[in-house]
N, C-alpha and C positions, 0 to 999 in steps of 0.2 A: 225591690226595684221592679218597676213595670216597664216593659219595653215593647215598642211598636216599630222602631227603626233600628238599624245596626248599632250595636253598642259594645264597648270594651270597658271592663272594670278591673282595675289592678289593686291588689291589696298588699301592704307591708305587714300588717297584723291581721290575721284572720279573725273574723267575729265568731262568737259562740254559735250563732245561727245565721244562715243566709237564706233569704226567701227571694226567688227569681220567678218572674212571669214572662214568658216569651210568647207573644201573640202574633203569629204570622211574621216573625222577624228573627234576626240573628242576635245572639248574645254571646260574648266571650268573657269568661270569668278567669282572670289571671291570678292564680295563687302561687305561681312558680317561685317567687321570692318571699312569700309570706311566712310568718311564724304562727304556729298554732296557738289558740287561746290557752290560758293557764290549765284548764281541765284536759288539755291534749285531745280535744274532740271538737270537730266542726260539723254541724248538721246542716245539710243543704236541702232545701225544699224547692223542687222545680215544678212549675205548672206550665204546660205547653198546650197551645192551640195551634197546631201546624207550624210550630217554631223550631228553631235550631239553637242548641246551647252547646258551647265548647268550653270545657273546664280544664285549665292547665294546672296540674298538680305536681308538686315535687315527688320524685321517684322514691323518696324514703318515707312517704306517708302511705298508710293503708287506706283502702277505699272499700267499704262494705255496703251491702244492700240493706236499705231500710224498708220503707213502705213503697211497693210498686204495684199494689193490687188495683189501683184505679188508673193505671197507664194503659191506654189502648192505642195500638198502631204507632208506638213510639219505639224507634230503633235505638239500642244502646251499643255504641262502639267503644271498646276499651275493656280492660280486665278488672274484675273485682278480686279482692283478696279474701282468703279464708279467715274467719268463718264467713260464708257467703250471705248469711242472714245475721243481722245485728241483734244482740241482746244487751241491754244496758248493764254497766258495771254495778256491783253492789255499792250502796251508798257510802260505805267506808272507803271505797277506791276512787271516788269522784275527783278528789284533788291529788291523786297519786301520780306516778311518773308516766303512765300510759295505760291504754286499755287493750292494746292489740300487740301481743308479743313484744312489749316494751316500746312499741312505736306509737305515736299519735296518729290520728287519721280522720277520715271523713265518713259520715253516714249519709248515704244518698237516698233521698225520697223523691219519687217521680209520680206525677199525676197528669192527666189530660188526654187529649186526643190528637194523634198525628204529630209527626215531627221526629227529631233525633237529638240524642245526647252523645257527645263525644268526650271521652276521658283521655286526655293526653298527658302522659308522664314526662316530666322534664328533669334534667339533672341540674343541680346547683353548681354554678361556676366556682 
């Protein structure tokens, strides 16, 4: 998804991987009512150029740090869950019940220059 203007995307079923580009604009990714993919893992790749991305995530999902080495001057608001650095599960566990303390979750990769990423935990009704 490439974005130059404000945009909101809502998901009922989370994809296995989500690639988002925020170029001097705002993006809202609403996963608050989404179900995780069968592998219990969603990888989000964010690329920012002075953009702002807000991610609404159910509070029962874990969020761990993926690749952040190429992010410069990008503020991250929100909390990550331990382990704070992601390591892939063994191949035998890929289709298992979950990879993070029995919970599924999100691996967050961020790259780019300038901007902000906000992780907002939401409770399911």
